C-alpha positions as a printed NumPy array, in Angstrom:
array([[  2.732,  -8.982,  21.16 ],
       [  6.152,  -9.628,  23.071],
       [  8.044, -10.091,  19.65 ],
       [  6.756,  -6.773,  18.548],
       [  7.607,  -4.985,  21.741],
       [ 11.212,  -6.414,  21.47 ],
       [ 11.598,  -5.73 ,  17.954],
       [ 10.591,  -1.98 ,  18.571],
       [ 13.317,  -1.994,  21.548],
       [ 15.891,  -3.246,  19.231],
       [ 15.19 ,  -0.632,  16.714],
       [ 14.689,   2.105,  19.297],
       [ 18.252,   0.992,  20.83 ],
       [ 20.116,   0.855,  17.43 ],
       [ 18.797,   4.284,  16.106],
       [ 18.025,   2.69 ,  12.725],
       [ 14.804,   1.342,  11.298],
       [ 14.065,  -0.964,   8.449],
       [ 10.499,  -0.273,   6.605],
       [  8.308,  -3.407,   6.524],
       [  6.709,  -3.281,   3.285],
       [  4.547,  -6.378,   3.361],
       [  1.291,  -4.679,   4.298],
       [  1.7  ,  -1.929,   1.812],
       [  2.537,  -4.424,  -0.951],
       [ -0.626,  -6.412,  -0.123],
       [ -2.554,  -3.283,  -0.319],
       [ -1.271,  -2.374,  -3.741],
       [ -1.92 ,  -5.999,  -4.964],
       [ -5.571,  -5.959,  -3.447],
       [ -5.987,  -2.592,  -5.401],
       [ -4.664,  -3.872,  -8.744],
       [ -7.179,  -6.965,  -8.287],
       [-10.017,  -4.559,  -7.905],
       [ -9.011,  -2.556, -10.525],
       [ -8.934,  -5.702, -12.886],
       [-12.333,  -6.444, -11.511],
       [-13.785,  -2.801, -12.189],
       [-12.233,  -3.217, -15.917],
       [-14.003,  -6.578, -16.433],
       [-17.224,  -5.081, -15.1  ],
       [-20.06 ,  -4.344, -17.584],
       [-19.757,  -0.855, -18.714],
       [-21.068,   2.515, -17.322],
       [-22.773,   2.726, -14.04 ],
       [-23.733,   6.165, -14.171],
       [-20.357,   7.395, -14.184],
       [-19.544,   5.369, -11.041],
       [-17.315,   2.684, -12.29 ],
       [-15.257,   5.447, -13.932],
       [-15.074,   7.3  , -10.895],
       [-13.915,   4.081,  -8.79 ],
       [-11.393,   3.229, -11.423],
       [ -9.936,   6.669, -10.922],
       [-10.006,   6.399,  -7.341],
       [ -8.199,   3.155,  -7.288],
       [ -5.496,   4.426,  -9.504],
       [ -5.106,   7.343,  -7.215],
       [ -4.978,   5.279,  -4.197],
       [ -2.583,   2.822,  -6.004],
       [ -0.29 ,   5.995,  -6.769],
       [ -0.559,   6.995,  -2.79 ],
       [  0.506,   3.298,  -1.555],
       [  3.477,   3.436,  -4.024],
       [  4.416,   6.846,  -2.915],
       [  4.333,   5.337,   0.915],
       [  6.409,   2.306,  -0.272],
       [  8.852,   4.76 ,  -2.208],
       [  9.055,   7.153,   0.796],
       [  9.832,   4.404,   3.387],
       [ 12.47 ,   2.714,   1.178],
       [ 14.258,   6.15 ,   0.677],
       [ 13.786,   7.13 ,   4.511],
       [ 14.059,   3.834,   6.383],
       [ 15.739,   1.338,   4.002],
       [ 14.09 ,  -1.585,   2.305]])
């Protein structure tokens, strides 16, 4: 907690920020794993499997867009 507060003060005092992407990258990896699992699942599920695949792909696109936004606006 103290380290986080100190890092926040350093960022605030320098006027620049560096985007930490670790959490977003782990989320993207988890979504990719879920997508692979769904593709390996038996076919059909009343259309729910296909809808889940589409939603995961949408979520992956959003996470990647967030990563890209942070990189463009706050640095890598």
